[in-house]
N, C-alpha and C positions, 0 to 999 in steps of 0.2 A: 263707762256708762252702768248705772245700777240696774238690776233686774226690772225694778218698777218704771224706771224711765223707758227702758227698752220696750217693756210690755205696754206701755201707754203709747209709744211710738208706732207699734205694730198694731195696735188696736185702731188706732187712727187710719193706719193705711189699709188694713182689712175692710173697715167701714167704706173708705173711699172708693175700693174697687169691687165691692160686693154685689152691686146692681149688675156690672159685667159678668161676674161670676155666675150669678143665677141664670142670666142670658146664655152664658157658655154652657153651663149644665144642660139647659132646654136644648140647645143645639145638639149637644151629645146624644140626648134621648131621641132626637127625631131620626137619628139614624138607625135603622132596624139591623143591628149589628149581630145578627144570628152567626152561628157556626158556619164557617166557609163564606160569609158574606160581610167580613169585616174591613176589607181592603178599602172600601170609599172612606169610612170613619178614619182609619189609620193614615190615609193620605191628607185628609183634613187636618189631623192632628199634627202630622209633619209639617204642615204648612203653618200651622199656629205656633209650633215651637221655633221654626225658622224665623217667623216674624218677631219672635222675641229675642233673637240674636244667640239662641243656642246652636251648637254643632248638632246636626240631626243625623243619625244613623238609621236609615230604613232599609230593611232586608227582610227575608223571607225564611221560614222553616226550612225551605229547601237548601239555604245557603250555610248551615252550620253543621252537618253531618250528624244529626240527631240519631239515626240507627245505631251508630257506633256507641253510644252511650248506654250503660246498662239501666239507668232510670229513665230513659225515653219511652214512653207509652205508645202503643199501637194507635195510629191515627183512626179517626171514625169518619169515612166518606168525606175527607178533606184532602185535596192535594197540598201537600206542604209548600209546593213552589208559589201558590196562590195566598198564602197565610202571612199576611205582613206584620212585622214587628217594628217598633219605633223607640230609639232611645236618643233623648235629647241630653247633652252634656254641658253643663257650667264648669269651666276650668279656670279658676284663677291663674295669674301669671306666676304668682309666688305663694303656693297654698301653704298654710300654717295650722289649719284645724284639722278636723276629723272628717274623713270623706263619708259620703251618704248614697245609698240607692233609695229611691223612693218608686214604688212599682204599682200598677194598677192595671187591672184586665178589662178590656172594652167589649169582650163576647158577652152576649146575653142569651139567655134561654128562651125557647118559644112561648109566645104570648098566650096561646091557646084561642078558644073562640072570641073574638073582639066582642061580639054582642054581650059578653059577660062582664064586661068592664065598665065601671060606671063613664069613664073618660076613654077616647080612642088610646090605646096603648102606646102610640108613638107621638101622641100630641103634646106631651110634656105640660099638661094643664096645671096650673097653679090654683088652688082652693083652700082658703082658710089656713094658710101658713104651711101647706105641705104640696110638694111638686110630685105630681103622678106621672108613671109610665114605665114600661118595661126596661129594666136596668136602671131606673132612677136611683134606686137605693143599692142596688147589687150590680156593678159597684162603681157606677159613673158619678155618684154624688163624692166619692172618695177620690176619684181622678181629678174633679174639679177642684177639690180641697188642696192636692199637691202641686197643681199647677198655679193655683191662685195664693197659696202659702208663699211660693216663690215671687209672684207678682207683687204681694204686698210687701216683701222685703225690698224689692226694688221701688216701688212706690215711697217707702220710708227713707229712701236714699242709702240703702244697705245692699250688700252682697254677701253671701256665703264666702268664707275664707278658706274652704276646701272644695274638692271636686264634689258635685251632686248630679247625679244621673236620674233623669226623669223617665221612666219606661211605662210605655203601654203596650200591652201584650194580649194576645189571644190564647185560645184553648185551656183558660182556667177552668171553664165549666165541663170540659171533655177529657183532657189528658194532663194539662200542666206543663205541655211542651213548650209553650210560649216562655214561660219563666226559665225553664231550663235553657233555652236558646240563648238568653242573655248572657248567661255565664258561659256557654260554650263560645260565645262570641268575645268573651273576655273581660266583661265588666265586673269589677270587685270592688268593694268599700268596707270601711270599718263597721258599719251597720247598714241595716235594710229596713225599710219602714213600709208596710203594706196597708193602706187606708181601708180595708173592707168594713162594712158598715157594722162596727162592734157596740155602737151605743156609747162610745167613750170609754170602753174597758180595754183592759189589754187581754189578748187571747193567750192564755197560760199554754194551752195544749188543744190541738186538733186531732181527730181520728183520721185514719187512712180511708181510702175508698178504692173499690175495685169493680170494673163493669165487665160484664159477660153476657153473651146471647145463647140461649138455649134453643136448639133446634131439633124438633121431634117430628118423626114421620108416622103416618098411619096408612090404612087400607079402605079407600074410598068405596062406599057401596051407596046404592039408593037407601035413603032413611028407613023405606018400608021395611028393608031387611038389615037394619043397622046392626043386630047382634051377630052378623055374619061377617063385618068389618071392624074397623077400630077408629076412634076419635082422637086425632092429634091434639085437639084443643084440651079435651077432657084429660089427655095424658100429661100434656104440659102443666094442666092445673094441679095433678098429683104431684109434679115435681116441685111447684112453687110451694105445696103445703109442706113437702119434705124439707125445703130451704127455710121456710118458717120455723120449723121445729129446730133445726141445726142453729138459726139464729138465737132462738130461746135458750139453748145450751151455752152459746157463747157469752150470751148476756149473764147467765148464772156464774160462769168463771170470771167475768168482769167484776163481780162484787168484791173481789180481793185485790183488784188492780190499783196501784199506787195513786193514779190520777184520777181515774173513773169510777172508784168504788161509791162516790158520793153522787155520781149521776145515774138515774133510773135507766136502765135498758140502753146503755150508750151505743151499741151496735145496731145499726139500723140496716133492714132489708128492704128492698122496694122492687117489685117487678113493675117496670115503668113504662113498656110498650108492648104490645101484644099484636101480632098479625097471623091470620090463619085461615085456611080453607078457600074454597072455589066458589061454592054454591050452597045454599042453604037448605037444600034437600038432598044434599050428599054428605056422608060423614067426611070430615077434613082429612085430607092425605098429608098436611103439613101444618106446622105451626111454629113460630118463632117468639121467644119473649126476651127482651133486653132487660136486665137486671143490674142492680147496683147493691152492694153490702159493703159494710165498713168492717173497720179492724182496729185495735187499739195501738198506740204507738210502741207497746211492748211486743207486739206481734210482728211477724215476719211475712211480708206479701206472699211468698212462694208458698209459705205453710198455710196461709189463708185460702190461696187457690186451690191447695190440695184438699183442704177441709170442703169445699165446695164440691170438687169431685167426687170425694167419696160419699157426701150426702146424695148427690145425684145418682151415683152407680148404686148405692143401697136401695133407693127408691125404684130405680127401674129393674133391678134385680128381682124385687117382689111383683112384677107385673109380667104376665105371661108373654105379651107382645114385645113389649120394651127390653126384655132379658135377651132376646134374639135380634133385637133392632135397636141398639143402644142410642140414646139420645147423644147429641154432639154439644160439646161447650166452645164457643168461639170466643177467644179473650181479646177484646178490644177496649180501647178507652183506659180509663184509669188503671193503673197499677200503682197506686199512690201510699206510700208510708204515712204513718201519723207522725207528729212533732210535738215535743215539749219545749218550750222557752224555759230553760232553768232559771230559777230566781236568781237574782244577784248581778246580773250584768250592768256595766256602767250606763249601756245605752238606755236600758229600762228605767235606771234610776234618773237620768236626765229627761226622759219622756214624763215619767211620773211627776217630777218637780214642775214642768211646764204645764201638765194637766192641773195641778193644785193651784199654781197661779191664776190659770183661766177660769178654773170651775169652783175653786174655794173649798175644795173637799178632796179626800183621797181617790187615788184611781182603782177601781174595782177590778177584778179579774174574771174571765170567763173560761169555762172549759167546754169547747163546742163538739158537737157531733158531725160536723161537716168538715170537709177538707179545705185548705187554702194553700197559697203557694210559698208559705214561709218555710216549708220543709226543704226546699231546694236550697235556700240561702243558709239556713241554719243547720239542717241535719247533714248535708252533702259537701257544703262549702265552708262551714264553720264561720259563717258570718251572723252575728246576733240579728235575729229577725224578729220585729216587732209587728204585730197586727193590731192596729188601732184605727177607729175611723168614726164616722158621723152615725146618726140615728136615723132609723127608718122602720118600715114595716113591709110585711107582704113579698119577701124574697120568694121568687119562682111562682108566686100565685097571682090572682086578680087583684087590681087595684094597688099594685105596688106603689110605694111612695117614700119620699125622704123628707126629713123635717128641714124646713128653710133656716130656722134660727139655729139649729143644731148644727147646720152646715156652717154658719158663720162662726161658732164657737170652735168647731173641729179646726176650721182653717187657722184662727188664731193660734189655737194649740199647737198645730203642726208648724206654724210661722216661728213659734217661739223655741220649739224644739229643734228646727234647723239652725236657728241663730246660736243656741246654746251648745248644741253638738258640734257644728261645723266652726263656730266663730264668725264674727261678720267684721266686715270693713265699710267704711264709707265708699260710697260709688263716686 
């Protein structure tokens, strides 16, 4: 079968199942699959995979011995035994092609105040060619693409000639432990594809991410005599400023980095959650700030953590109270390395060719300052890991949305890539 004949056959198939795909994506978005609340969606996914005839492996993070692996991250307020992962396996009787993992995360970040959304965040509203909702773009659109790329092959009367593992994982937004668990479970392939919403570009490199909590104490007194006590919130603010200055220094050094010298200020620091105090007329006795800081692929996680510790210690030493009551740093959540997809892999060449066939133009690359799960497959397990997916807007923000027509194009590109990478046989 010529490439054009195969592409035409797949185009017809993608179009034939596309209305079902959009409805499937709406169903995905209607599940509020926040951290620790993903099990209902994962159970639904397991049933959807089983209905399609896949061999389904449903397990939890408590089943795979995560703590023993050096790259497992400390969980954040989640019981591993309740964090469900799903792998659906297509295994031909006589495999002849190259095997493939396609993985997507189904956990989403909190939606924030619902009244600040144009449409309710879990309504999966469609307007003017866009589907709105928390997780619609990051990354339930990509999950729908991977499921329906395989459905399109079936609709076209074809099946991959090699093993294909469709994986839906949790914890991508917090630790990455879901992706790691699939590898600890034993799943391997000759390439991996993660359809994050890249706007049809290939992710050349992503930065790493570290999460930590600052805990600061104070001396509570009536605000009328505030000068005789200390204010833990103000002390925490001083530490935040010190870490912002630390980040400036890191970004100055990044100007000579092989991959990120062309990206302005690639290391991002964010104090994301703050809690503190007990009474408006008392100086606060405590404050906690949950923070995130990035690191370049060339940097070591432990070294980056030590840099945070030094910056906090230096700021505390300059404060009379904090010098004698040192703030605490609690490491939880991400301890994630960055990753570089080195140019020249055969898997990337096959994906690039499929992209050109569908889009009529070359596949661009991106260098992102956010983390994704490709590091596990590519950096730790030597599996070429491609991050390529549909187009949308508003990740982690209000009115997050994904483009419906780009969803169609991405599904077709993925179906063609699966066919070319794995080979196909008639069903």
